[in-house]
All heavy atoms as an XYZ file, in Angstrom:
879
protein
N     -44.505     75.950     18.238
C     -43.350     76.685     17.712
C     -42.286     76.827     18.851
O     -42.626     77.147     19.941
C     -43.877     78.094     17.249
C     -42.793     78.840     16.611
S     -43.406     80.538     15.881
C     -44.480     80.063     14.608
N     -41.053     76.619     18.449
C     -39.976     76.839     19.420
C     -39.588     78.212     19.682
O     -40.076     79.178     18.989
C     -38.727     76.158     18.895
O     -38.288     76.873     17.722
C     -38.861     74.760     18.488
N     -38.925     78.470     20.833
C     -38.540     79.814     21.276
C     -37.785     80.520     20.046
O     -38.063     81.676     19.727
C     -37.685     79.805     22.506
C     -38.582     79.520     23.730
C     -36.934     81.152     22.683
C     -37.814     79.290     24.966
N     -36.879     79.714     19.464
C     -36.034     80.347     18.427
C     -36.894     80.708     17.241
O     -36.651     81.722     16.648
C     -34.919     79.326     18.023
C     -33.735     79.896     17.235
C     -33.132     81.122     17.806
C     -32.738     78.844     17.048
N     -37.856     79.885     16.843
C     -38.770     80.177     15.678
C     -39.527     81.412     15.991
O     -39.812     82.298     15.147
C     -39.596     78.997     15.364
C     -38.785     77.969     14.586
O     -37.851     78.218     13.900
N     -39.302     76.665     14.664
N     -40.026     81.499     17.284
C     -40.845     82.691     17.695
C     -39.934     83.985     17.552
O     -40.421     84.967     17.128
C     -41.452     82.408     19.043
C     -42.528     81.466     19.050
C     -43.132     81.309     20.488
O     -43.404     82.341     21.169
O     -43.207     80.145     21.000
N     -38.710     83.841     18.102
C     -37.781     85.074     17.991
C     -37.606     85.393     16.574
O     -37.724     86.616     16.197
C     -36.470     84.691     18.700
C     -36.707     84.680     20.225
C     -35.491     85.776     18.317
C     -35.481     84.096     20.971
N     -37.331     84.465     15.681
C     -37.160     84.820     14.246
C     -38.346     85.395     13.648
O     -38.205     86.406     12.932
C     -36.833     83.417     13.510
C     -35.469     82.891     13.614
C     -35.288     81.791     12.613
N     -34.044     81.182     12.851
C     -33.836     79.867     13.307
N     -34.847     79.141     13.521
N     -32.640     79.436     13.439
N     -39.505     84.893     13.959
C     -40.688     85.557     13.387
C     -40.910     87.016     13.844
O     -41.228     87.815     13.115
C     -41.945     84.684     13.855
O     -41.857     83.358     13.251
C     -43.318     85.247     13.326
N     -40.704     87.174     15.129
C     -40.861     88.603     15.610
C     -39.814     89.534     14.968
O     -40.081     90.619     14.722
C     -40.778     88.630     17.124
C     -42.038     87.988     17.757
C     -42.197     88.381     19.142
C     -43.563     87.784     19.606
N     -44.005     88.414     20.918
N     -38.543     89.011     14.858
C     -37.496     89.909     14.244
C     -37.936     90.102     12.805
O     -37.827     91.270     12.340
C     -36.167     89.192     14.267
C     -35.707     89.034     15.694
C     -35.172     89.986     13.436
C     -35.358     90.240     16.485
N     -38.318     89.127     12.033
C     -38.821     89.386     10.628
C     -39.952     90.354     10.522
O     -40.041     91.102      9.606
C     -39.275     88.063     10.008
C     -38.329     87.023      9.626
C     -38.903     85.851      8.997
N     -37.961     84.765      9.002
C     -38.235     83.492      9.392
N     -39.471     83.151      9.892
N     -37.395     82.541      9.425
N     -40.863     90.440     11.495
C     -42.037     91.157     11.458
C     -41.675     92.541     12.063
O     -42.646     93.360     12.326
C     -43.134     90.561     12.198
C     -43.639     89.335     11.415
O     -43.556     89.203     10.222
N     -44.259     88.391     12.138
N     -40.515     92.817     12.487
C     -40.161     94.137     13.072
C     -40.721     94.277     14.469
O     -40.776     95.395     15.032
N     -41.027     93.179     15.171
C     -41.503     93.294     16.465
C     -40.289     93.014     17.539
O     -40.217     92.115     18.279
C     -42.614     92.201     16.741
C     -43.803     92.319     15.885
C     -44.661     91.200     15.998
O     -44.356     89.997     15.613
N     -45.873     91.311     16.614
N     -39.432     93.962     17.480
C     -38.312     93.945     18.431
C     -37.828     95.405     18.670
O     -38.233     96.367     18.090
C     -37.149     93.166     17.720
C     -36.550     93.746     16.625
C     -35.349     94.517     16.570
C     -37.064     93.542     15.299
C     -34.779     95.098     15.481
C     -36.465     94.006     14.173
C     -35.317     94.827     14.234
N     -37.198     95.487     19.866
C     -36.595     96.806     20.300
C     -35.238     96.587     20.839
O     -34.847     95.438     21.295
C     -37.590     97.441     21.261
C     -37.725     96.570     22.571
C     -38.877     97.053     23.467
O     -39.531     98.086     23.108
O     -39.080     96.448     24.438
N     -34.488     97.698     21.004
C     -33.215     97.549     21.547
C     -33.139     98.237     22.997
O     -33.800     99.280     23.142
C     -32.236     98.391     20.722
C     -31.916     97.805     19.369
C     -32.772     98.039     18.288
C     -30.895     96.930     19.181
C     -32.496     97.559     17.038
C     -30.558     96.354     17.945
C     -31.311     96.709     16.862
N     -32.457     97.571     23.889
C     -32.155     98.270     25.113
C     -31.241     99.352     24.871
O     -30.537     99.390     23.763
C     -31.533     97.278     26.170
O     -30.245     97.009     25.762
N     -31.049    100.324     25.757
C     -30.120    101.406     25.583
C     -28.709    100.779     25.362
O     -27.957    101.361     24.531
C     -30.157    102.468     26.725
C     -29.281    103.616     26.460
C     -29.642    104.420     25.249
O     -30.820    104.819     25.008
N     -28.689    104.645     24.368
N     -28.425     99.794     26.160
C     -27.059     99.218     26.019
C     -26.836     98.627     24.689
O     -25.748     98.843     24.093
C     -27.004     98.198     27.149
C     -25.667     97.392     27.047
N     -24.423     97.935     27.457
C     -25.445     96.195     26.642
C     -23.581     97.028     27.247
N     -24.048     95.956     26.725
N     -27.860     97.924     24.118
C     -27.695     97.306     22.767
C     -27.544     98.416     21.804
O     -26.735     98.160     20.853
C     -28.897     96.406     22.579
N     -28.284     99.436     21.951
C     -28.172    100.538     20.969
C     -26.706    101.184     20.973
O     -26.110    101.313     19.955
C     -29.163    101.710     21.284
O     -30.516    101.202     21.189
C     -28.988    102.834     20.337
N     -26.217    101.398     22.216
C     -24.889    101.944     22.325
C     -23.856    100.922     21.701
O     -22.943    101.388     20.974
C     -24.461    102.143     23.772
C     -25.327    103.286     24.390
O     -25.976    103.981     23.656
O     -25.384    103.309     25.606
N     -23.987     99.628     21.988
C     -23.016     98.671     21.540
C     -23.111     98.487     19.950
O     -22.037     98.263     19.406
C     -23.326     97.269     22.186
C     -23.042     97.322     23.658
C     -21.566     97.799     24.027
O     -20.657     97.317     23.553
N     -21.549     98.861     24.812
N     -24.297     98.649     19.479
C     -24.332     98.451     17.973
C     -23.603     99.681     17.326
O     -23.117     99.451     16.235
C     -25.790     98.431     17.517
O     -26.574     99.546     17.792
N     -23.712    100.817     17.899
C     -22.961    101.977     17.262
C     -21.502    101.830     17.473
O     -20.750    101.934     16.524
C     -23.514    103.222     17.954
C     -24.968    103.523     17.605
C     -22.637    104.392     17.634
C     -25.698    104.610     18.407
N     -21.083    101.446     18.687
C     -19.614    101.355     18.962
C     -19.037    100.240     18.125
O     -17.975    100.336     17.597
C     -19.518    101.017     20.418
C     -19.780    102.197     21.293
C     -17.962    100.527     20.727
C     -19.905    101.988     22.831
N     -19.733     99.171     17.972
C     -19.221     97.955     17.286
C     -19.580     97.846     15.755
O     -19.358     96.851     15.107
C     -19.724     96.710     18.008
C     -19.110     96.703     19.413
C     -19.695     95.549     20.260
N     -18.978     95.507     21.484
C     -19.427     95.001     22.651
N     -20.684     94.560     22.605
N     -18.697     94.885     23.728
N     -20.284     98.886     15.332
C     -20.668     98.960     13.871
C     -21.459     97.764     13.425
O     -21.119     97.082     12.329
C     -19.403     99.106     12.997
C     -18.580    100.383     13.402
N     -18.979    101.658     13.158
C     -17.349    100.345     14.000
C     -17.947    102.397     13.630
N     -17.018    101.736     14.206
N     -22.448     97.441     14.195
C     -23.407     96.347     13.859
C     -24.653     96.899     13.382
O     -25.336     97.663     14.135
C     -23.617     95.378     15.067
C     -22.212     94.809     15.575
C     -24.599     94.318     14.732
C     -22.339     94.153     16.837
N     -25.012     96.670     12.108
C     -26.272     97.261     11.511
C     -27.446     96.327     11.752
O     -27.320     95.156     11.995
C     -26.045     97.477     10.005
C     -24.860     98.356      9.629
C     -24.726     98.537      8.128
N     -25.206     97.430      7.281
C     -24.535     96.443      6.765
N     -23.206     96.359      7.039
N     -25.076     95.513      6.068
N     -28.574     96.944     11.803
C     -29.820     96.207     11.929
C     -29.935     95.043     10.943
O     -30.280     93.912     11.247
C     -31.079     97.138     11.917
C     -32.335     96.318     11.979
C     -31.073     98.147     13.047
N     -29.591     95.333      9.660
C     -29.680     94.255      8.677
C     -28.829     93.103      9.073
O     -29.129     92.018      8.765
C     -29.202     94.812      7.290
C     -29.292     93.849      6.192
C     -30.735     93.240      5.993
O     -31.638     93.915      6.245
N     -30.754     92.011      5.661
N     -27.592     93.331      9.678
C     -26.733     92.221     10.046
C     -27.408     91.354     11.157
O     -27.340     90.149     11.214
C     -25.381     92.762     10.614
C     -24.536     93.318      9.509
C     -23.207     93.817     10.016
O     -23.242     94.834     10.830
O     -22.142     93.238      9.603
N     -28.168     92.087     12.075
C     -28.924     91.322     13.094
C     -29.939     90.516     12.519
O     -30.131     89.289     12.817
C     -29.514     92.437     14.149
C     -28.424     93.196     14.845
C     -30.428     91.632     15.061
C     -28.904     94.417     15.596
N     -30.629     91.103     11.510
C     -31.668     90.276     10.842
C     -31.058     89.097     10.149
O     -31.627     87.935     10.183
C     -32.407     91.068      9.828
C     -33.307     92.094     10.466
C     -33.930     92.965      9.360
N     -34.630     94.172      9.812
C     -36.027     94.084     10.222
N     -36.584     92.930     10.128
N     -36.606     95.108     10.657
N     -29.927     89.276      9.501
C     -29.316     88.094      8.833
C     -28.863     87.090      9.779
O     -29.002     85.881      9.593
C     -28.085     88.671      7.959
C     -28.484     89.456      6.882
C     -27.179     90.231      6.278
O     -26.082     89.961      6.599
O     -27.391     91.063      5.371
N     -28.244     87.475     10.869
C     -27.691     86.640     11.866
C     -28.806     85.715     12.494
O     -28.643     84.530     12.797
C     -26.903     87.310     12.921
N     -29.952     86.318     12.755
C     -31.035     85.622     13.355
C     -31.687     84.575     12.542
O     -32.096     83.521     12.951
C     -32.143     86.650     13.750
C     -31.639     87.542     14.910
C     -33.443     85.907     14.156
C     -31.569     86.979     16.321
N     -31.510     84.732     11.200
C     -32.141     83.775     10.201
C     -31.434     82.434     10.333
O     -32.033     81.327     10.124
C     -32.092     84.318      8.815
C     -33.192     85.380      8.470
C     -34.548     84.781      8.657
O     -34.893     83.666      8.245
O     -35.319     85.482      9.263
N     -30.106     82.313     10.555
C     -29.371     81.145     10.551
C     -28.673     81.166     11.968
O     -27.448     81.483     12.010
C     -28.269     81.084      9.448
C     -28.892     81.100      8.119
C     -29.724     79.809      7.789
O     -29.350     78.767      8.217
N     -30.915     79.948      7.091
N     -29.359     80.877     13.016
C     -28.730     80.990     14.353
C     -29.006     79.818     15.272
O     -29.852     78.938     14.895
C     -29.205     82.298     14.958
S     -30.909     82.308     15.453
N     -28.475     79.814     16.390
C     -28.820     78.809     17.429
C     -28.652     79.393     18.872
O     -27.907     80.403     18.967
C     -27.866     77.598     17.305
C     -26.400     77.863     17.541
C     -25.589     76.662     17.303
O     -25.622     75.669     18.105
O     -24.794     76.621     16.271
N     -29.416     78.902     19.742
C     -29.296     79.450     21.196
C     -28.128     78.692     21.777
O     -28.039     77.414     21.716
C     -30.529     79.111     21.917
C     -31.669     79.899     21.397
C     -30.334     79.424     23.353
C     -33.081     79.648     22.008
N     -27.095     79.447     22.274
C     -25.876     78.821     22.852
C     -25.905     78.906     24.351
O     -25.198     78.140     25.032
C     -24.634     79.382     22.256
C     -24.598     80.870     22.376
C     -24.429     79.066     20.774
C     -23.161     81.484     22.082
N     -26.672     79.792     24.921
C     -26.800     79.873     26.370
C     -28.247     80.330     26.578
O     -28.868     81.084     25.909
C     -25.921     80.856     27.080
C     -24.359     80.510     26.955
C     -23.410     81.330     27.627
O     -23.801     82.429     28.155
O     -22.174     81.050     27.535
N     -28.833     79.736     27.686
C     -30.239     80.125     28.077
C     -30.194     80.687     29.503
O     -29.558     80.055     30.367
C     -31.056     78.838     27.985
C     -32.511     79.097     28.079
O     -32.903     80.216     27.759
O     -33.291     78.096     28.370
N     -30.979     81.693     29.784
C     -31.041     82.377     31.016
C     -32.477     82.480     31.419
O     -33.005     83.578     31.556
C     -30.397     83.744     30.944
C     -29.107     83.867     30.272
C     -28.907     84.638     29.156
C     -28.005     83.134     30.692
C     -27.724     84.712     28.393
C     -26.707     83.154     30.005
C     -26.619     83.956     28.906
O     -25.431     84.032     28.280
N     -33.128     81.371     31.712
C     -34.525     81.436     32.067
C     -34.918     82.200     33.356
O     -36.014     82.682     33.483
C     -35.019     80.022     32.146
C     -33.705     79.270     32.420
C     -32.677     80.053     31.760
N     -33.880     82.279     34.241
C     -34.110     82.867     35.556
C     -33.393     84.244     35.632
O     -33.111     84.647     36.759
C     -33.663     82.017     36.652
C     -34.464     80.681     36.671
O     -35.709     80.722     36.524
N     -33.774     79.495     36.698
N     -33.055     84.860     34.580
C     -32.362     86.196     34.619
C     -33.171     87.164     35.355
O     -34.466     87.253     35.232
C     -32.190     86.664     33.094
C     -31.244     87.858     33.067
O     -30.070     87.780     33.510
O     -31.689     88.924     32.528
N     -32.569     88.025     36.104
C     -33.204     88.925     37.003
C     -34.133     89.957     36.266
O     -35.062     90.459     36.823
C     -32.282     89.657     38.045
C     -31.311     90.583     37.265
C     -30.363     91.243     38.313
C     -29.395     92.141     37.644
N     -28.548     92.840     38.671
N     -33.789     90.190     34.978
C     -34.626     91.089     34.244
C     -35.610     90.481     33.340
O     -36.381     91.051     32.659
C     -33.787     92.080     33.335
C     -32.830     92.930     34.192
C     -31.434     92.622     34.206
C     -33.358     93.892     34.978
C     -30.628     93.427     34.946
C     -32.401     94.668     35.761
C     -31.040     94.373     35.763
O     -30.175     95.176     36.475
N     -35.702     89.188     33.531
C     -36.649     88.384     32.705
C     -35.982     87.356     31.843
O     -34.806     87.500     31.528
N     -36.609     86.280     31.427
C     -35.989     85.229     30.768
C     -35.363     85.670     29.401
O     -35.981     86.557     28.709
C     -37.131     84.240     30.447
C     -38.166     84.486     31.462
C     -38.000     86.010     31.728
N     -34.156     85.261     29.162
C     -33.476     85.615     27.924
C     -32.506     84.536     27.444
O     -32.366     83.482     28.141
C     -32.684     86.937     28.127
O     -31.625     86.726     29.001
N     -31.961     84.713     26.247
C     -31.015     83.674     25.792
C     -29.954     84.465     24.958
O     -30.172     85.520     24.497
C     -31.733     82.617     24.942
S     -32.768     83.320     23.625
N     -28.856     83.695     24.774
C     -27.785     84.155     23.906
C     -27.728     83.372     22.656
O     -27.717     82.170     22.719
C     -26.405     84.057     24.702
C     -25.155     84.548     23.997
C     -25.270     86.081     23.701
C     -24.014     84.190     24.732
N     -27.817     84.098     21.603
C     -27.929     83.485     20.268
C     -26.583     83.730     19.512
O     -25.993     84.851     19.566
C     -29.052     84.102     19.457
C     -30.375     83.673     20.109
C     -29.031     83.674     18.004
C     -31.536     84.474     19.577
N     -26.145     82.721     18.742
C     -25.004     82.885     17.839
C     -25.611     82.728     16.374
O     -26.360     81.808     16.149
C     -23.969     81.723     18.082
C     -23.005     81.536     16.901
C     -22.090     82.815     16.722
C     -22.153     80.320     17.134
N     -25.285     83.746     15.659
C     -25.670     83.724     14.284
C     -24.629     84.339     13.476
O     -23.657     84.961     13.853
N     -24.759     84.160     12.064
C     -23.734     84.662     11.146
C     -24.438     85.468     10.036
O     -25.503     85.151      9.618
C     -23.004     83.546     10.506
C     -22.080     82.761     11.399
C     -22.498     81.609     12.109
C     -20.766     83.110     11.523
C     -21.747     80.990     13.040
C     -19.986     82.478     12.426
C     -20.479     81.314     13.105
N     -23.817     86.614      9.801
C     -24.324     87.477      8.694
C     -24.024     86.853      7.378
O     -23.310     85.910      7.283
C     -23.617     88.932      8.773
O     -22.291     88.796      8.446
C     -23.804     89.523     10.136
N     -24.499     87.429      6.322
C     -24.251     86.865      4.953
C     -22.720     86.964      4.685
O     -22.235     86.170      3.920
C     -25.080     87.685      3.899
C     -26.548     87.320      3.969
C     -27.239     87.912      2.685
N     -28.625     87.730      2.857
C     -29.515     88.741      2.851
N     -29.107     89.940      2.709
N     -30.760     88.406      3.108
N     -22.096     87.943      5.223
C     -20.600     88.050      5.122
C     -19.833     87.204      6.085
O     -18.637     87.244      6.164
C     -20.238     89.522      5.264
N     -20.510     86.331      6.815
C     -19.959     85.276      7.720
C     -19.427     85.979      8.960
O     -18.584     85.376      9.619
C     -18.912     84.448      6.966
C     -19.406     83.710      5.763
C     -20.586     82.735      6.032
N     -20.276     81.749      7.109
C     -21.193     81.163      7.882
N     -22.496     81.411      7.800
N     -20.855     80.207      8.723
N     -19.875     87.178      9.330
C     -19.503     87.804     10.513
C     -20.237     87.144     11.688
O     -21.529     87.127     11.657
C     -19.876     89.301     10.440
C     -19.410     90.035     11.714
C     -19.843     91.526     11.583
N     -19.369     92.250     12.704
C     -19.620     93.573     12.973
N     -20.485     94.246     12.124
N     -19.161     94.188     13.977
N     -19.578     86.601     12.731
C     -20.246     86.021     13.810
C     -20.843     87.105     14.718
O     -20.165     88.054     14.952
C     -19.232     85.148     14.472
C     -17.976     85.860     14.173
C     -18.129     86.449     12.795
N     -22.034     86.855     15.221
C     -22.662     87.867     16.173
C     -23.285     87.063     17.323
O     -23.942     85.994     17.126
C     -23.724     88.640     15.454
C     -23.292     89.698     14.475
C     -24.530     90.418     13.937
C     -22.319     90.728     15.052
N     -23.058     87.565     18.547
C     -23.804     87.162     19.686
C     -24.860     88.136     19.973
O     -24.633     89.279     19.963
C     -22.904     86.998     20.880
C     -22.080     85.764     20.892
N     -21.165     85.468     21.903
C     -22.068     84.621     20.055
C     -20.561     84.271     21.690
N     -21.107     83.721     20.579
N     -26.184     87.637     20.114
C     -27.193     88.577     20.408
C     -27.962     87.962     21.625
O     -28.373     86.908     21.555
C     -28.179     88.656     19.171
C     -27.419     89.093     17.934
C     -29.385     89.486     19.443
C     -28.120     88.788     16.594
N     -27.891     88.739     22.621
C     -28.746     88.342     23.831
C     -30.047     89.008     23.738
O     -30.136     90.265     23.648
C     -28.119     88.714     25.134
C     -28.946     88.211     26.291
C     -28.340     88.623     27.660
O     -27.266     89.205     27.755
N     -29.019     88.226     28.697
N     -31.102     88.217     23.798
C     -32.509     88.853     23.624
C     -33.470     88.153     24.582
O     -33.186     87.011     25.048
C     -32.998     88.731     22.295
S     -33.265     87.126     21.582
N     -34.586     88.837     24.816
C     -35.609     88.324     25.761
C     -36.317     87.193     25.018
O     -36.282     87.076     23.856
C     -36.659     89.461     26.032
O     -37.335     89.828     24.905
N     -36.960     86.444     25.811
C     -37.884     85.402     25.336
C     -38.984     86.089     24.475
O     -39.351     87.259     24.878
C     -38.447     84.502     26.458
C     -37.646     83.462     26.984
C     -36.236     83.318     26.733
C     -38.221     82.554     27.887
C     -35.567     82.270     27.268
C     -37.526     81.472     28.493
C     -36.135     81.394     28.129
O     -35.362     80.398     28.698
N     -39.526     85.354     23.524
C     -40.555     86.039     22.660
C     -41.964     86.143     23.410
O     -42.939     86.428     22.806
C     -40.622     85.092     21.503
C     -40.238     83.737     22.052
C     -39.276     84.069     23.157
N     -42.026     85.918     24.664
C     -43.382     86.001     25.434
C     -43.835     87.393     25.481
O     -44.996     87.665     25.746
C     -43.255     85.399     26.826
O     -42.190     86.015     27.541
N     -42.944     88.309     25.371
C     -43.344     89.751     25.358
C     -43.868     90.105     23.957
O     -43.535     89.434     22.899
C     -42.127     90.677     25.568
C     -41.361     90.228     26.802
C     -39.948     91.032     26.781
N     -39.807     91.657     28.043
C     -39.219     92.805     28.221
N     -38.598     93.390     27.236
N     -39.158     93.436     29.366
N     -44.654     91.320     23.877
C     -45.051     91.663     22.565
C     -43.898     91.968     21.544
O     -43.984     91.706     20.318
C     -45.885     93.029     22.830
C     -46.249     92.819     24.320
C     -45.100     92.101     24.942
N     -42.800     92.503     22.112
C     -41.691     92.677     21.247
C     -40.477     91.993     21.889
O     -40.341     92.035     23.148
C     -41.321     94.258     21.205
C     -42.294     95.011     20.542
C     -41.929     96.545     20.537
N     -42.706     97.312     19.706
C     -42.532     97.588     18.434
N     -41.428     97.169     17.786
N     -43.355     98.270     17.725
N     -39.664     91.378     21.126
C     -38.415     90.816     21.537
C     -37.456     91.996     21.907
O     -37.307     92.893     21.038
C     -37.774     89.881     20.478
C     -36.366     89.607     20.838
C     -38.626     88.648     20.301
N     -36.848     91.974     23.013
C     -35.905     93.049     23.443
C     -34.484     92.475     23.114
O     -34.111     91.485     23.698
C     -36.046     93.422     24.866
C     -35.038     94.581     25.153
C     -35.313     95.186     26.516
C     -36.124     96.425     26.239
N     -36.352     97.319     27.375
N     -33.715     93.213     22.432
C     -32.338     92.887     22.234
C     -31.667     93.589     23.324
O     -31.594     94.837     23.443
C     -31.883     93.282     20.786
C     -32.606     92.536     19.741
C     -30.303     93.190     20.757
C     -32.280     92.872     18.303
N     -30.959     92.789     24.172
C     -30.333     93.299     25.382
C     -28.955     93.737     25.169
O     -28.474     94.723     25.590
C     -30.394     92.218     26.469
C     -31.832     91.862     26.783
C     -29.717     92.620     27.732
C     -32.076     90.508     27.416
N     -28.157     92.944     24.390
C     -26.778     93.315     24.071
C     -26.395     92.494     22.801
O     -27.079     91.493     22.472
C     -25.701     93.033     25.125
O     -24.589     93.664     24.851
C     -25.506     91.618     25.456
N     -25.392     93.019     22.048
C     -24.911     92.323     20.940
C     -23.547     92.657     20.751
O     -23.022     93.687     21.136
C     -25.820     92.596     19.666
C     -25.809     94.098     19.284
C     -26.208     94.173     17.791
C     -26.761     94.852     20.032
N     -22.748     91.719     20.179
C     -21.290     91.831     19.936
C     -20.831     90.835     19.036
O     -21.352     89.753     18.832
C     -20.514     91.898     21.249
C     -20.768     90.677     22.122
C     -19.881     89.548     21.952
C     -21.804     90.593     23.007
C     -20.075     88.425     22.723
C     -21.944     89.433     23.720
C     -21.151     88.344     23.595
O     -21.312     87.246     24.458
N     -19.597     91.152     18.443
C     -18.828     90.042     17.688
C     -18.015     89.304     18.742
O     -17.121     89.879     19.357
C     -18.036     90.669     16.646
C     -17.402     89.675     15.670
C     -16.798     90.399     14.476
O     -17.133     91.523     14.209
O     -15.987     89.637     13.838
N     -18.171     87.990     18.839
C     -17.413     87.329     19.873
C     -15.927     87.183     19.554
O     -15.521     87.031     18.400
C     -18.188     85.892     19.853
C     -18.807     85.736     18.640
C     -19.162     87.130     18.121
N     -15.134     87.360     20.695
C     -13.729     87.313     20.508
C     -13.292     85.804     20.419
O     -13.614     85.024     21.214
C     -13.121     87.853     21.830
C     -11.619     87.927     21.767
O     -10.944     87.136     20.979
O     -11.039     88.615     22.533
N     -12.683     85.431     19.329
C     -12.236     83.994     19.144
C     -11.302     83.507     20.202
O     -11.171     82.332     20.406
C     -11.752     83.893     17.720
C     -11.357     85.294     17.333
C     -12.263     86.264     18.176
N     -10.602     84.434     20.867
C      -9.757     84.001     21.957
C     -10.483     83.656     23.188
O      -9.938     82.986     24.138
C      -8.650     85.109     22.145
C      -7.858     85.445     20.989
C      -6.814     86.579     21.364
C      -7.003     84.225     20.505
N     -11.708     84.096     23.333
C     -12.505     83.811     24.472
C     -13.658     82.818     24.349
O     -14.238     82.393     25.218
C     -13.132     85.181     24.946
C     -12.079     86.198     25.302
C     -12.757     87.521     25.794
N     -13.508     87.245     26.945
C     -13.311     87.922     28.106
N     -12.431     88.833     28.148
N     -14.091     87.686     29.158
N     -13.876     82.517     23.023
C     -14.891     81.480     22.733
C     -14.374     80.369     21.838
O     -13.615     80.564     20.904
C     -16.044     82.201     21.951
C     -16.812     83.179     22.783
C     -16.419     84.505     23.044
C     -17.975     82.947     23.526
N     -17.419     85.042     23.914
C     -18.418     84.080     24.178
C     -18.817     81.824     23.749
C     -19.532     84.174     25.093
C     -19.942     81.864     24.561
C     -20.281     83.107     25.200
N     -14.810     79.166     22.159
C     -14.482     78.009     21.353
C     -15.568     77.863     20.246
O     -16.733     77.721     20.563
C     -14.353     76.818     22.199
C     -13.258     76.899     23.281
C     -14.148     75.472     21.303
C     -13.377     75.859     24.334
N     -15.137     78.011     18.946
C     -16.059     77.972     17.872
C     -17.233     78.972     18.040
O     -18.362     78.743     17.559
C     -16.613     76.556     17.690
C     -15.599     75.588     17.234
O     -14.733     76.007     16.517
N     -15.729     74.350     17.705
N     -17.026     79.982     18.743
C     -17.978     81.038     19.028
C     -19.207     80.613     19.828
O     -20.123     81.286     20.107
C     -18.507     81.701     17.771
C     -17.421     82.286     16.806
C     -17.221     81.709     15.583
C     -16.599     83.289     17.275
C     -16.265     82.238     14.738
C     -15.615     83.778     16.477
C     -15.451     83.325     15.223
N     -19.097     79.316     20.283
C     -20.147     78.708     20.962
C     -20.046     78.484     22.525
O     -20.978     78.564     23.311
C     -20.609     77.357     20.337
C     -21.170     77.439     18.947
C     -21.482     76.165     18.452
C     -21.963     76.220     16.966
N     -22.254     74.889     16.486
N     -18.782     78.128     22.815
C     -18.520     77.778     24.228
C     -17.462     78.735     24.730
O     -16.522     79.031     24.156
C     -17.905     76.308     24.327
C     -18.854     75.257     23.810
C     -18.083     73.873     23.739
C     -20.036     75.025     24.800
N     -17.708     79.132     26.026
C     -16.798     80.017     26.691
C     -15.565     79.301     26.957
O     -15.570     78.141     27.362
C     -17.381     80.578     27.978
C     -18.545     81.469     27.809
C     -19.055     81.991     29.138
N     -20.322     82.625     29.025
C     -20.514     83.918     28.737
N     -19.413     84.678     28.708
N     -21.714     84.477     28.589
N     -14.414     79.953     26.633
C     -13.129     79.312     26.918
C     -12.856     79.139     28.435
O     -13.565     79.732     29.227
N     -11.851     78.354     28.768
C     -11.612     78.055     30.159
C     -11.185     79.374     30.916
O     -11.333     79.416     32.126
C     -10.537     77.009     30.169
C     -11.039     75.729     29.772
C     -10.040     74.597     29.994
C     -10.716     73.271     29.494
N      -9.679     72.161     29.501
N     -10.540     80.307     30.250
C      -9.984     81.561     30.953
C     -11.072     82.572     30.904
O     -10.654     83.764     31.270
C      -8.736     81.994     30.111
C      -7.730     80.937     30.287
O      -7.664     80.219     31.251
N      -6.793     80.884     29.231
N     -12.321     82.355     30.632
C     -13.259     83.422     30.614
C     -14.092     83.305     31.904
O     -14.515     82.358     32.384
C     -14.205     83.200     29.394
C     -15.341     84.264     29.341
C     -13.392     83.329     28.077
């Protein structure tokens, strides 16, 4: 099973938690848990951070049913629960197709 499939399975099964930062950002940015679930179902890993100082993680791009793009940084699924580290709606002026960082970023 791939990392992405393992992340999806854990999210579907409710085996995830939010960092305090992700909780704060979801409130500020009006991102609901249901939108996170929707985005994870049809997503791809756009950046990988296997050597992150807090543990391996990756940045995922997914879209909600309403086609809202979301970036979700989460831990690798090797933990009992996937930790959502941060989440936001990517700025189209800073991202190319929401996947690649623009040159001025």
